[in-house]
N, C-alpha and C positions, 0 to 999 in steps of 0.2 A: 298273724305274724306279718313281718315286713315284706311286701311283695312289690313287683313292678320296678320302676326305674327311679333311682335317686340320683340327682344331678347337682353338682356344684360347679360354679364358674370362677375362674381366676381371670380377672380383667386387668388390663394394663400391666402386662408382664413382658418386658423387653422393649427395646427401642425400635425394632424392625416393625414397620406398620403392618406387614403381612403376618406378623406373629404376635399381635397385641391382644388376641382373645383365644384362650385355650380352654377346652372343656374336659373335665375328668368325670366320668360317670361310673357309678357302681350298679351293676345289675345283679339281683339276687334271684336264685331259683331254689325253692324250698326242697324239691325232690331229692337232690343229691347234696344239699347243703353247699352249693357252689357259689362262690363269689367271683364274678368276672369284672375286671376294671378295664374300661375302654378309653384309652387316651385318644382324643380326636385332634390330630394335627398332621395334616398331609396324608394320613393313612388311617385305617381302622383296625390296627393290630389289637388282638385280644390277649390280655394277660390273665391267666387263671392263677388262683391263689396257690394251688399245689405246684404249678410250674415255677412260680417265683420262689416258693419255699425250697424247691429242689435246686433251682438255678437262679439265685438272686442277681447274678450278672445280667439277666434279661432286662430288668428295670434299669440297671446301671447303664447298659448300652443305649436304651431308649432315651434316658435323660441326657446322656453324653451327646446324642445326635440332635437334640432339640436346638433350633436356632435362637437361643436365648442367652442372656447374661447369666453367669454362675449364680447370682443371688436369686434370680427368677426361677432357676432350676431347683433351688432349695425350697422355694415356695411350692412348686409343683410336687416335689417329694413329700413335703409336709402334708399337703392335701391328701395324697394317696395314703399316708400313714393314718390320718384321721378317719378316712373311709374304712380302712381295715379294722380300726379300733371299734367303729360302730358295728361292723359285722361280728366282731368278737362279743360285744354286748348283746347282740341279737342271737347269739349262739349258732351262727352260720359257719364259723370257722373257730379254730382253737388257738391260733397264734397269728402274730402280725409279721409277715415276711419282710415288710418294708423296713422293719427295725434294723435289718442287716444291710440295707442299701445306704451307701455313703455318697454325699454330694457336697463338695466344698463351695463356699460362697465368696471366695477371694476375687477381687476385681481383676479384670484383664489388663486394665491400664488406668492410670490416674486421670480423673476428669479434667477437662479443660476449664480454665477460669479466665475471665476477662478483667483487665485493669480498667480504671476509670476512663483513661484515654481511649482504650479500645472500644469501650461501650459508647462513648461520645462519637467515635468514628462510625460505628454502626448506625447510630441514630441519624447521623447526618446524611446517610444514604437511604433513609426511609421517608416516604412521603407522609404528610399529616393524614391521619385517618386511623382506622381500627387496628391495623397491624403495628403501627408505631406505638399506639397506646398499649397494646398487648406486650410488646417488648419492654416498655417502661415499667409496667406493673410487674412483669416477671423479674426484671432487674432490681427494682426498688423495694419489692415485697417478698421476693423469693418464692413466688407462687409456682406450683407445678402446672403442666399443660392441662391436666384434667380440671384443676381448680380454676384456671383462667377461662376455659371454655364453659365451665359450669356457672359462671357468675351471672346473677340477675341484678337489676338496679336496686331491688329491695334489700340486697345484702349490705348496702352501704348505709351507715348512720352519719348523715352529713353534719348534724348538730354536734354529735360526739366525735366526729372525725375518726371513725373506725370502720373497718371492714370485717365481717364475720363470714367465714366460709361455711356454707350450709350444705354443699353438694359437690360432686365431681361428675364430669361428663367424659365418658370413654366410648369411642365408637358409637356415638349418639345414644348411649345407654346412661341413664342417670343413676348415680349411686351415692352412698354416704361418704363423707370424708374418710380418709385413710385411718385416722385414729381420733379419739375424743380430743386430744390436744390440738388437732388441726382445726377444731371448731372455735378455738379461742380468738377473740377479737384482736386485730392488729391495727396499730395506729396509722393514720394517713397524714402525711405532711401536706401543708397548704399547696405546694406545687402540684402534688398528685391530684388533690381535689379540684384545682383549677383545670388541669388537663382532662380529667374525667367529665367534669361538667361541660367543658367545651365539646367533647365528643358526644355527650348526651344531647347537646343542642343541635348537632349535625345529623345524627342517626334518625331515621324514621321510626325506629323501634325504641322509644324512650319511656314507655310505661314501666311502672315498678315490676310488673310480672315479665317484662321482656328480657331476653338475653342481652348482656352488655355488648357482646360481640356477635350479634345476630347476623346470620348470613343473608345478604341480599339475594343470593341465588336460590335460597330456600324460603324467600319472602318472610324472613324473621322466625320461621318455625323452629329452626335449629341454628346453633352457633357455627361459626366457620370451622372447618376441619383443620386441626392444628398441624398435622403432618404436611398437609398441602400448603398451608401458610409458611411453614418452615422451609420447604423445598423450593417453592415458587417465589417467595418474597424475601425471607430473612437471610437464608444462606447466600443467595445471589447478592444481596446488599452487603453481607459480610465480605464477600469476595471483592466487590467494588471498593470497599473500604480498605482493602489491603490486608485483611486478617487471614493468617495462614492456619489458624486454629479451626478445629471441627466444632462448629457452633450448633448446639441442640437446645431444646427447651430447658433441659436440666443444667446446661451451662450457666444459665442466669441464676439459678438457685445456689449452685456451688460458688459462683462469683459473689453473690450477696453475702454468703456465709464468710468467705475469705475477707471481704471488705470490712465486715463487722469486726473480725479479729484484728485486721490491720489498724483499725481505729481504736484498739484497746478496749472494746466493749466488754463489760462484765460477762462472764461465761453464762450465768443464769439468765441474763437479759438476751444473750444470743439464742439460748434454748427457747425462750418465750417468743422471740421474733420469728424463729424458724418453725416454731410450733412442733418441736420434737417431744415425744413422750419421755424419752430417756436422754439425759444429758450426755451420755456416752456416745450417742449418735452424732451429736453436735461436735464433740471433741475429736472422735476417731474417724468419722466417715466424711462429714461435709467440709470441715474446716482444714485448710492447708496453710502453712506459713509461706508467705510470698518470699521470693529470693532476697529482697532487701531486708526483711525482718530477720531471716536466718543469718545473713552476712553480718548484720549489726550485733546480733546476739553472740555469734561466734567471735567477732572482734572484741566484744566486751569481756568475754571469758579469757581470751588470749591476753588482753591488757591486764586483767587481774592476776593471771598466772605468771606473766613475764615482766610485770612492772618491777623496776629496780628501786 
């Protein structure tokens, strides 16, 4: 039967760098048919299946206190649910107590987006080099921070002018792209190709197998740490540029989505460029109508309704 320790990892959950790796482990003990779930985050509290079944609020309280975004808590809750489903199949327990645990995934606040002028202002405060290129790729391709740091030069097809995301890098751990859709090639504009080739000519780590943003501090063995780059380089540059918005790596992806919408890009094309598996994600989560668009649409309806 299934003995020992079964461990799953949820990587890249939450923007807080201190809480970007959480482990949920299921320990089975055949003698009493006991399943213990050990959430490892700041403490080693043990959840017994019979305790959660009797008091489902135990897991609710634990989830509530995690320093994560609501959507990340949903992911943690779902992993726990899968673990208990495995225990049911192995006949260790008879029911899934996590089924009664509720966790909403509503955003705490709308994400910040940058206009074209704000993006230019930020770039003007960044010196030529790897960090400026990182911001350009994040803004012009909508790459996530894990995709940025996981780039190797072999991922680029210079003749076909495309980029294929083959991996992600989180806390120096290499993983697969988030979904199969994230693996789809994205086009590279000539300006991006020129900028990338300029950077490749400057970095000492230019082999196909090298990281595009290989850290000089690690002698090219690892890419730059994205949270450190954000806090030490990009956010101070945003402040110097006079931006009052909270700029994070995902700001660039949301801004890319909103600019696609502002340019009246076909929704299916938006989905392909953002590499979303579900078009509803593109429509309902990433894309926001900018104020000018909303004002123009509102004015058009008023004109239609009140036209004499």
